[in-house]
Residue frames as qw, qx, qy, qz and C-alpha x, y, z in Angstrom:
[[0.236, -0.407, 0.056, -0.881, -2.01, -2.28, 5.73],
 [0.175, -0.277, -0.872, 0.364, -3.86, -2.81, 8.97],
 [0.295, -0.551, -0.398, -0.671, -7.33, -1.68, 9.99],
 [0.217, -0.112, -0.662, 0.708, -8.45, -0.21, 13.30],
 [0.270, -0.743, -0.462, -0.401, -11.35, 1.33, 15.14],
 [0.241, 0.029, -0.473, 0.847, -11.03, 4.13, 17.69],
 [0.249, -0.719, -0.643, -0.089, -13.77, 5.36, 19.97],
 [0.168, 0.084, -0.229, 0.955, -14.44, 8.87, 21.15],
 [0.016, 0.677, 0.659, -0.327, -17.30, 10.38, 23.09],
 [0.318, 0.659, 0.365, 0.575, -18.63, 13.15, 20.82],
 [0.258, -0.952, -0.130, -0.102, -18.87, 15.68, 23.65],
 [0.629, -0.600, 0.262, 0.418, -15.14, 15.16, 24.34],
 [0.093, -0.471, 0.579, 0.659, -13.90, 14.94, 20.74],
 [0.704, 0.473, 0.419, -0.324, -16.33, 14.64, 17.86],
 [0.659, 0.288, 0.516, 0.465, -15.85, 13.73, 14.21],
 [0.230, 0.918, 0.231, 0.225, -16.83, 17.32, 13.30],
 [0.341, -0.897, 0.246, 0.135, -14.15, 18.75, 15.61],
 [0.720, -0.207, 0.527, 0.401, -11.61, 16.27, 14.19],
 [0.550, 0.582, 0.435, 0.412, -12.44, 17.47, 10.67],
 [0.011, -0.995, -0.024, -0.093, -12.05, 21.11, 11.76],
 [0.527, -0.716, 0.398, 0.228, -8.66, 20.31, 13.30],
 [0.648, 0.651, -0.359, -0.168, -7.51, 18.28, 10.27],
 [0.651, 0.253, -0.653, 0.295, -5.12, 16.25, 12.42],
 [0.563, -0.688, 0.213, -0.406, -4.85, 15.20, 16.05],
 [0.233, 0.308, -0.892, 0.232, -2.86, 13.03, 18.37],
 [0.734, -0.348, -0.463, -0.354, -4.94, 10.23, 19.88],
 [0.117, 0.370, -0.674, 0.628, -4.39, 10.66, 23.61],
 [0.592, -0.302, 0.278, -0.694, -5.98, 9.57, 26.85],
 [0.860, 0.034, -0.483, -0.161, -5.57, 5.83, 26.28],
 [0.252, -0.569, 0.649, -0.438, -4.98, 4.25, 29.69],
 [0.935, -0.032, 0.278, -0.217, -5.61, 0.59, 28.95],
 [0.392, -0.504, 0.687, 0.348, -2.66, -1.67, 28.13],
 [0.581, 0.308, 0.719, 0.226, -4.40, -3.59, 25.35],
 [0.341, 0.906, 0.248, -0.026, -5.54, -0.35, 23.69],
 [0.173, -0.860, 0.385, 0.286, -2.01, 1.08, 24.15],
 [0.538, -0.202, 0.744, 0.341, -0.51, -1.98, 22.49],
 [0.529, 0.627, 0.553, 0.144, -2.89, -1.46, 19.59],
 [0.121, 0.977, -0.062, -0.163, -1.66, 2.14, 19.25],
 [0.364, -0.636, 0.603, 0.316, 1.91, 0.84, 19.21],
 [0.589, 0.121, 0.753, 0.268, 1.02, -1.59, 16.41],
 [0.443, 0.834, 0.282, -0.172, -0.44, 1.14, 14.15],
 [0.564, -0.083, 0.394, 0.721, 1.63, 2.00, 11.10],
 [0.139, 0.493, -0.128, -0.849, 1.61, 5.12, 8.96],
 [0.331, 0.143, -0.647, -0.672, -1.05, 4.71, 6.25],
 [0.057, -0.273, -0.950, 0.142, -3.27, 2.32, 8.25],
 [0.314, -0.408, -0.352, -0.782, -6.97, 3.12, 8.05],
 [0.076, -0.136, -0.753, 0.640, -9.06, 3.74, 11.15],
 [0.250, -0.624, -0.608, -0.423, -12.81, 3.82, 11.67],
 [0.012, -0.188, 0.383, -0.904, -13.93, 6.66, 13.96],
 [0.396, -0.467, -0.779, -0.132, -16.72, 5.60, 16.32],
 [0.270, -0.491, 0.182, -0.808, -18.85, 7.89, 18.48],
 [0.400, -0.182, -0.864, 0.245, -19.29, 6.10, 21.82],
 [0.032, -0.347, -0.635, 0.690, -21.92, 6.69, 24.51],
 [0.407, 0.613, 0.211, -0.643, -23.87, 9.25, 22.43],
 [0.522, 0.571, -0.402, -0.490, -24.78, 8.05, 18.97],
 [0.674, -0.205, 0.710, 0.023, -22.96, 4.72, 19.19],
 [0.760, 0.608, 0.225, -0.035, -22.10, 4.76, 15.52],
 [0.611, -0.110, 0.368, 0.692, -19.20, 4.67, 13.08],
 [0.216, 0.882, 0.225, -0.354, -19.08, 8.12, 11.48],
 [0.379, 0.871, -0.281, -0.136, -15.89, 8.33, 9.43],
 [0.930, 0.109, -0.030, 0.351, -12.55, 7.03, 8.24],
 [0.176, -0.929, 0.308, 0.103, -9.20, 8.36, 9.43],
 [0.831, 0.400, -0.287, 0.258, -5.61, 7.54, 8.57],
 [0.710, -0.579, 0.042, 0.398, -2.56, 7.05, 10.77],
 [0.450, 0.853, -0.082, 0.251, -0.17, 9.85, 9.78],
 [0.102, 0.671, -0.630, 0.377, 2.43, 9.41, 12.54],
 [0.753, -0.132, -0.641, 0.072, 3.35, 6.25, 14.41],
 [0.631, -0.707, -0.317, 0.038, 3.40, 6.04, 18.19],
 [0.354, 0.434, -0.374, 0.740, 5.32, 8.41, 20.44],
 [0.225, -0.212, -0.680, 0.665, 5.17, 9.50, 24.09],
 [0.129, -0.786, -0.577, -0.181, 1.73, 10.83, 25.12],
 [0.253, 0.391, -0.161, 0.870, 2.39, 14.57, 25.64],
 [0.489, -0.623, -0.132, -0.595, -0.45, 14.80, 28.19],
 [0.844, -0.533, 0.038, -0.052, 1.41, 12.66, 30.75],
 [0.030, -0.764, 0.643, -0.039, 4.93, 12.15, 32.07],
 [0.780, -0.169, 0.589, -0.130, 4.27, 8.40, 32.43],
 [0.094, 0.484, -0.721, -0.487, 6.37, 6.62, 29.78],
 [0.382, 0.154, 0.910, -0.048, 3.85, 3.75, 29.62],
 [0.432, 0.687, 0.517, -0.273, 1.40, 5.78, 27.54],
 [0.305, -0.107, 0.535, 0.781, 1.68, 6.68, 23.86],
 [0.477, 0.646, 0.246, -0.542, -0.27, 8.44, 21.12],
 [0.485, 0.194, 0.610, 0.596, -0.47, 8.27, 17.34],
 [0.184, 0.398, -0.053, -0.897, -1.41, 11.09, 14.98],
 [0.384, 0.448, 0.799, 0.115, -4.57, 10.67, 12.92],
 [0.148, 0.235, -0.212, -0.937, -6.04, 12.71, 10.06],
 [0.630, 0.398, 0.502, -0.439, -9.61, 12.48, 8.77],
 [0.225, -0.066, 0.774, 0.589, -10.04, 10.88, 5.34],
 [0.285, -0.238, -0.613, -0.697, -13.76, 10.66, 4.68],
 [0.472, -0.003, 0.480, -0.739, -17.12, 11.12, 6.38],
 [0.212, 0.175, 0.954, 0.117, -19.32, 8.07, 5.87],
 [0.234, -0.258, -0.519, -0.780, -22.30, 8.55, 3.55],
 [0.694, -0.521, -0.231, -0.440, -24.48, 6.99, 6.26],
 [0.244, -0.547, 0.697, -0.394, -23.38, 6.30, 9.83],
 [0.684, -0.031, -0.720, -0.112, -23.28, 2.65, 10.88],
 [0.542, -0.600, 0.233, -0.540, -24.83, 2.09, 14.29],
 [0.164, -0.335, 0.890, -0.263, -23.80, -0.40, 16.93],
 [0.708, 0.191, 0.492, -0.469, -27.26, -1.92, 16.53],
 [0.742, 0.569, -0.225, -0.272, -26.63, -2.54, 12.81],
 [0.239, 0.575, -0.776, 0.099, -23.22, -4.03, 13.58],
 [0.400, -0.185, 0.806, -0.395, -24.66, -6.39, 16.22],
 [0.776, 0.331, 0.319, -0.432, -27.34, -7.60, 13.78],
 [0.604, 0.639, -0.419, -0.227, -24.86, -8.39, 10.98],
 [0.972, -0.188, 0.134, 0.050, -23.65, -12.02, 11.08],
 [0.737, 0.482, -0.137, 0.453, -20.47, -11.00, 9.21],
 [0.083, 0.674, -0.340, 0.650, -19.55, -8.73, 12.14],
 [0.793, -0.527, -0.229, -0.201, -20.40, -11.05, 15.04],
 [0.842, -0.243, -0.169, 0.452, -16.74, -11.39, 16.11],
 [0.283, 0.710, -0.064, 0.642, -15.78, -7.73, 15.76],
 [0.399, -0.016, -0.555, 0.730, -14.03, -6.22, 18.78],
 [0.251, -0.266, 0.031, -0.930, -16.73, -3.58, 19.12],
 [0.784, -0.294, -0.290, -0.463, -19.16, -6.36, 20.05],
 [0.848, -0.101, -0.476, 0.212, -16.77, -8.75, 21.83],
 [0.537, -0.242, -0.329, 0.738, -14.78, -6.13, 23.79],
 [0.041, 0.845, 0.436, 0.308, -17.14, -3.19, 24.00],
 [0.394, -0.888, -0.059, 0.229, -15.09, -1.22, 26.54],
 [0.669, -0.163, 0.293, 0.664, -11.85, -1.25, 24.52],
 [0.151, 0.855, 0.096, -0.487, -11.14, 2.20, 23.03],
 [0.282, 0.675, -0.560, -0.390, -8.64, 1.21, 20.32],
 [0.783, -0.032, 0.616, -0.083, -9.05, -2.10, 18.53],
 [0.061, -0.296, 0.764, 0.570, -7.78, -3.94, 15.50],
 [0.741, 0.374, 0.257, -0.494, -10.12, -5.09, 12.75],
 [0.592, 0.077, 0.707, 0.379, -9.95, -7.63, 9.97],
 [0.014, 0.156, -0.426, -0.891, -10.06, -6.14, 6.48],
 [0.184, -0.362, -0.811, -0.421, -13.35, -7.92, 5.77],
 [0.222, -0.662, -0.608, 0.378, -14.93, -6.36, 8.90],
 [0.119, -0.469, 0.063, 0.873, -13.70, -2.91, 7.88],
 [0.074, -0.008, -0.654, -0.753, -14.99, -3.42, 4.33],
 [0.173, -0.510, -0.836, -0.099, -18.37, -4.69, 5.59],
 [0.136, -0.666, -0.403, 0.613, -18.89, -1.56, 7.69],
 [0.001, 0.350, -0.322, -0.880, -18.12, 0.55, 4.62],
 [0.109, -0.253, -0.837, -0.474, -20.67, -1.51, 2.64],
 [0.170, -0.645, -0.707, 0.235, -23.29, -0.82, 5.32],
 [0.124, -0.573, -0.103, 0.803, -22.42, 2.89, 5.20],
 [0.068, 0.209, -0.524, -0.823, -23.01, 2.99, 1.46],
 [0.090, -0.441, -0.869, -0.206, -26.38, 1.22, 1.63],
 [0.105, -0.710, -0.560, 0.415, -29.51, 3.20, 2.39]]
């Protein structure tokens, strides 16, 4: 299993809306590195859902339920989507500030490549964020 983090601006697509929908395709990715990450996602992989710009916090866990296919919002064959379903809302959100302060997360993509919208994570980084969510 692999671990990922996806970012969404809450006013465009929030965790609450995702939970109401129950499933969505992850579209709008127009960066080659992020696209390659979508292509690497496998069914069953776990994904942290991060609210960017407003909130700047990890709010939930999703699962890849369909591997990559052509992005239906564009005719350009370069762009793909995956389908995600929500798994669990975090007990406590984990803010970017908390992540930046944690020495065990100093190399996480969210800190090192802050503009990337879809990024891979190491299992220990994923697990550490879940630990932080369960504290407090």
